[in-house]
N, C-alpha and C positions, 0 to 999 in steps of 0.2 A: 449544575451545582458543583460537580467535580472540578470544572474549570475555574469556578469562583473560589473554591477552597484552595486550589493550587495557586491562584493569583494572590490570595491572602497570605499563603505561606511564603511566597516570594517577597511580598512587602515586609513581612516580619524578618526574614533572613537578611534582606537588604539593609534593615535597620540594625542588624548586629546580633540580635538574640531573640528567642521566643519568650514572651512575657510569662513568667512563672507563677501566674495567679493560681491559687487553690482556695478551696473553702477555708474559712478562718479556723485555726486550730484552737483558739482560746475558748474555753467553756464559759457559758453565762454564769453569773454569780448565783449560787443556790438561794432559794427563798428562805432567808433567815434574817436575823437582826443585822442591820447595816449601819455604818457610820455615815456622816454627812459627805464623806469623800465620794466623788462621782464614780459610778461603776465603770470598769473598763469596757470599752466598746466590744461586744461579743462578736461583731462582724467587722474587724479592722481592715483597713486598706492593705492590699498586697501590690499596689501600684508601684512599678519600678521603671524609671525613665529608660528609654533606649539610649545607648551611648552615641550621641551625635558628634560628628567630627568638628574640629576647629573651623569656624566659618566666618567670613567677613562679607557683609553686604555694603557696597559703596555707591556713591553718586546718586543716592535716592533722596527724596523728600521724606523726612521723618517726623511723625507726630508721636510725642513721647507718652501720650495717654493722660497727662496731667496738665495739659494746656500749652506745652512747649512745642516748638517747631524748629527743625534744622534743615536748611537747604543744602543740597549737595552733601548729604550726611553719610556717616559711616557707623555701622554697628557691628560688634564682634560677639560671637556666641562660642562658648567653650564649656565642656563638661556640664551641659545642661543649664548653664547660667549665661546671663548677659555680663560680659566682662568689661566692655568699654563702649562708649557712645560719644560721637563728636562730629566734627566737620571733615572736610577733604584732607586736612593735614594730620588726622589721627593716625598714629603708627599702627601698621597692620603686620602681624607676625608673618614671617616668610613662608611658613608651612600651612597657612590658612587656605581653605577653599574659598576662592573669590567668586562673588556673584555680582554682576553688574546691574545696578538698580536705576540706570539712566532712564528718565521719563516715568519712573515708577514711584510708589509710595510705600513706606514701612510704618506699621502701627503695631501696638500690642494686639495680641489675639482678642477677638470679641468675646465678651462674657455675657451670657444670658442668665438673668436671675430668676426667670419664671418660665420653666419649660415642663412639659409632661412627656418628653421623649422617653421611650422605654416602658412607661406606665400606660400610656395610650399610644402604642406604636402603630406603624403602618405594616400591613394593610389594616384599615380600621374596621375590624369585625368584632362581633360580640365577645368572642373568646379572648380578645386582647384588652378588654375594658377593665383595667385593674388600678385605675388612679383614684377611685373614691370608695372608701368603706362607708357606705351610705346607711348602715344599719342603726345609726344613732347619732344625735347631734354632737356628742363628745366622744371622739375616737382618737384621742391623743396617743394611744398606745400603739398605733400602726406606724410603720416606717415605709416611706416610699421605695427605699432600695430593695425591699423584699418583693417588689413587683417589677423591677427594672429588667427588661429583656435586652441584653447587650447587642443582639443582632438586628435591632430596629434599624432599618435603612435610613431613618431620619438622622442618625448620628453622623454618618458619612456625608450626607447631603449638607448638614449644617457646617461641617468642616470644609468641604470642597467648594460649596457655593457661597458660604457666608463667612468663612474665616473664623468660626466659633471654636474656641479652644477650652473654655470652661463653662459648665452648665450646672445650675441648681435645678434639680428635679423635685417638684412639689406634688403632694397629693392634691386632689381636686377641691372644689369650693362648696360642696353640698353641706358640709358640717360646720358648726361653730369652731370646733377644734378638729382639724383634718388629719393631724399626724405629723411625723417628722419628715423633713426634706433630706435630700442627700446631694452633695456637691461632687461632681465628677470631672475628671479631665476627659476631653473628647478624643479618647484613644480606642484602639481596637483591642478588645479583650474578650476572653471566654466567660468571665464572671463579672458581676458588678463590683466585687472586691478589687478586681484588677483595674477598675476605672476610678475608684474613689479617690478624691483629692486628699492626700495624706494630711490627717489632723485638721481638716476643715471643720469648723463648728457645725453642729446640726442646726437646722431651723425648725420652728414650729409653724405650720400653716394654720391660720385662723381665717374666718370669714365673717363679715357682717352683712346686713342688708337683706336683699330679696331672697338670695339662694337658701339660707337655712330656714327662714320662716315659711317659704313656699314648700320646700321638701318635707319638712316635718309637720307643719300646720296642715298640709293636705292629708297627713296620716293621723290627724287628731292627736298629735304628740307635741308637747312644748319643745321649741318655741313656734308660735304661730303669728307672731308680731315682732316689731322691732323692740318693744319693751320686753317681750319674752326673750329675745336674743340676749339683751343685757342682763336679765335676771339669771338666765342659765349660765352665762359667762361668769358673773360675780359669784354665784354659789360654787361653781367649779373651782374658781381661784381660792375661795375660802377653804374648800376641802384640800386643795393642794398646799396651801400655807400651813394647815394643821399637820399634814403628812411631813412636810419639810421640818416643821418645829420638832416633831418626834425624832426625825433623823438627826437633826442638829444636837439634840440632847442625848443621843445615843440610846433612845428607848427602842424596845423591840417592836418591829412592824412587820406585817406580812407584805412581801414585795408586791407592788401594784404598778404595772407597766403604765397605766394611764396617768396616775399621779406622779410617777417617777419622771416622766418627761416634763411635766409642769413644774415639779420641784427643781429640775435642772434649769428651767427658764427663770425661776425666782432666784436661783443662785448665779445667774448671768452666764451660764455655760451653753445655753441653747438660745438662738436668736429668733425673735418673733417676726414673721412675715404675714401681714394682715391684708387679705383681700377686702377692699373697701372702696366704694365709689364716691359717696356723698361727703361733702366737707363737714356737715354737722355731725355725721356719724364718726368720722375720723377724730374730730375734737372730743367726742364722748369716749372713744377708745383711749385717747391720750389721758383723759381724766381717770379712766379705769386702771390704766397702767400705773398711774401715780398712786392710786388707792392701794394697789397690791404690791408695789415696789418692783416692777419690772419695766423694761424699756422695749418699745417697738423699734425694730431695726428699719422696717420698710413697709410702706403702704403700697399695695399692688393694684394696678389699674387706675385707681384714684383719679377719675376723670374730672373731679372738681378740686384737684390739688391747688389750682391757681387761686381759688377763693381764700385759702389759708396758707399760701406760700410762705408768708412771714412766720407763721406758727411752726410749720414744718422745719424751716431753717433754724429757728430758735431752739427747737427740741432736738435738732440734729437727726431727724427722721428722713430717710430717703423716700423718694417717690418713683416707683417703677411703672412707667407709663407707656401708652400707645401714642403714636404720632397723630392718628386721626380716626380711631375707632370710637363710635358713639351711637346712641339712638337705638340699640338693639333690645333694650328694656328700659323701664321708667327711670331707674336710678342712673342710667348712662346718658340721659337726654341732654344734660347741661354741659356736655363736653365741648371743648374748643380746641382748635388746632394749635393755638399758642401755649397750651398747657405746659409742655416741657420747657419751653423757652422762658416762660414767666417764673417757673420754679427756679430755674437756673439764675435768672436776673435777681431774684430775692436772696441769692446766696445759698440756696438749698442744694441738696444732693439729688440731681435729676438723672434718671436712668431711662434708656429705651429698652423695653422688654418685648418678648414675643407672645407667649402663651399659645403658640401655634406652630405646628410642624412645618408649615410653609413660611410663615413670617420669620422664623429663626434663620432662614437662608438669605434674608435680605435686611437684616437689622441696620446695616450701613445705609441702605436707602431710606429706611424709616427715620434714622437720625437726620438725613438730608432733608426730608419733608418737614420735620419739626424745626430744623434750623431755618429753612426758607420761610416758614410761617412766622417765626420770631422776627426775622429781618423785615418782612412785609409790615409788621406791626411797629417797626422803628427801632428794634433792639440791635445793638452792635455786638454780634457774637462771631468770633473767628471760627474757621473750620477746625483748627486744632483744639480750641476750647470745647467745641461740640463733641469731639472724640472722647472727652471725659465721660460722656453719657454711655459709652460702650466699653469703657476700660476701668479707670480707677474708681469711679463711683459705684458700679456694680461690684467691684472687688471689695470695697468698703462694706457694702450692704450684706455680703455673705461672709465677711470676716476673714478675707484672705489677702487684703491689700498690702500686707507686709511681704508677700511672696510673689504676687503677680498683679496685673492690672496697669502696669506702666513699664517703660523701658528705662530701667535704672541698673547700674552695675550691681551684681549680687542677686537680682531677682531671676525668677524662672524665665528661661528663654522661650516664652510663648509669643511668637512673632508671626506677622503676616506681611508678605510682600505682595502688593496689589499691582495689577497691570496698568493702572491709571489712577486718577483721583478717586479715593475710596468713597467719596460722597457723590459720585456720578452713577447714574443708572446703567451706564455701559461698562462699568468696571467689575472685574471678578478677581478672586485670589489667584495669584500666579504661583506662589509657594506658601506653605504653612508649616511652621515648626512648633512642636510642643516639647518643652524641656530640651530645646536645642536639637531635637531629632526631626529631620525632614519627613513629615508624614504625608504631605500632598505636594505634588509637582505637576502643574498642568502640562508640562512638556514630556513627562515620563509616564507611560502607561502602567509601569510597575508600581507607581505611587499614586494610583487612583483607587482608593479603597471602595469596595462594594460589599454589601451584605449578601448572604445567600438568598435573602428574600427581597432583593432589589426588584423593582417593578419592571425593569427592562427597557428604559428609554434608549434610543440610539447613543452609542458611546459609553454605555454603562452595562455592567454585568456581562452576560454572554451575547448580547446583541451586537452585531458588527455593522 
């Protein structure tokens, strides 16, 4: 462990500074009358980008994350931002660090909108199972970040094996209302505050279908059926709307963390991420959202999204989907491998997500499987279009597309250089930058991050 700590210190010093995360100093709002103004985040981000040097990658094939492609392209990173993007004639500053991308690909960093890293970390033992507050069907007061363990080795594996630079960590799906999500940059930090994506919107995890009715029905607690799911949902939104009405009118209220999160949803400041498999239930959730005046950002898993792809596109609701997981419970039996491609063809916001500590390391391969299935069905989708499923679309779903998710001047320099075609099973990240800082380099042992709790495969941790 001492050698691992020394190695981590060398990585931090090589990047120019030690991240100064500390526990948040802001105190929570005391329990008294409040206005409709959203409360300050009592656990704000202390994330500070490492100062990355002026860098130019040239002679690479570039996917910009929004469907564009540049052959023999050049991209310039400076002060944590993308400053220029173009072809071989793009002017490169004389003092830039030059990286040859010949035969390689450049893409935006991969974004996973559905992860439980840190809340269900490795090793998977009972003491680490902190992703579900299963004690009641409505647990909107809990926050995923209060369970995140920054030393989960899954973070470094997602970075080095999968090129993942941004992650939304969600509570589990036992509850109808599972609590707040947190979006993090995939950096090495001592605290979750040091990982939090600055000013990213919170999400609210909800779930429909089998999970809530099974978990609570088996305890003889409502809901025990799908109609019970909807009834508890609707009554909870009624309570939240009344709480918000009092806040908006400036009436005295006792602070209620459960209703506070829901009032933030009704105000449009917290995004809804809904675990839902069946097409009919997704349509019912859309009707419920209309009834109470909120919007669903994304349906997660959604194995039947293809049945209502036109509706999802019309409502501008994203679908965070698997390439080929199906059949592991009744509501997942009508899944098809063309699901992602069909949502894309309908003009919808299709996303490849993981929900898995291993799958997050191969999201590029999952996208390739979904693309191949669509092409076999006769759909014409280019490689660069498919990369939207890992870049700009997930960035939109979690509310950060103005800052990351594509390679555009002014955006965060979250960039992956792949050692081959990123849609190939043989390809791995060669280098990964987050905010312009080189955090992983396959050729440099000092930039191969490992947790103190790495499981010790050859080439990782203390194993030689």
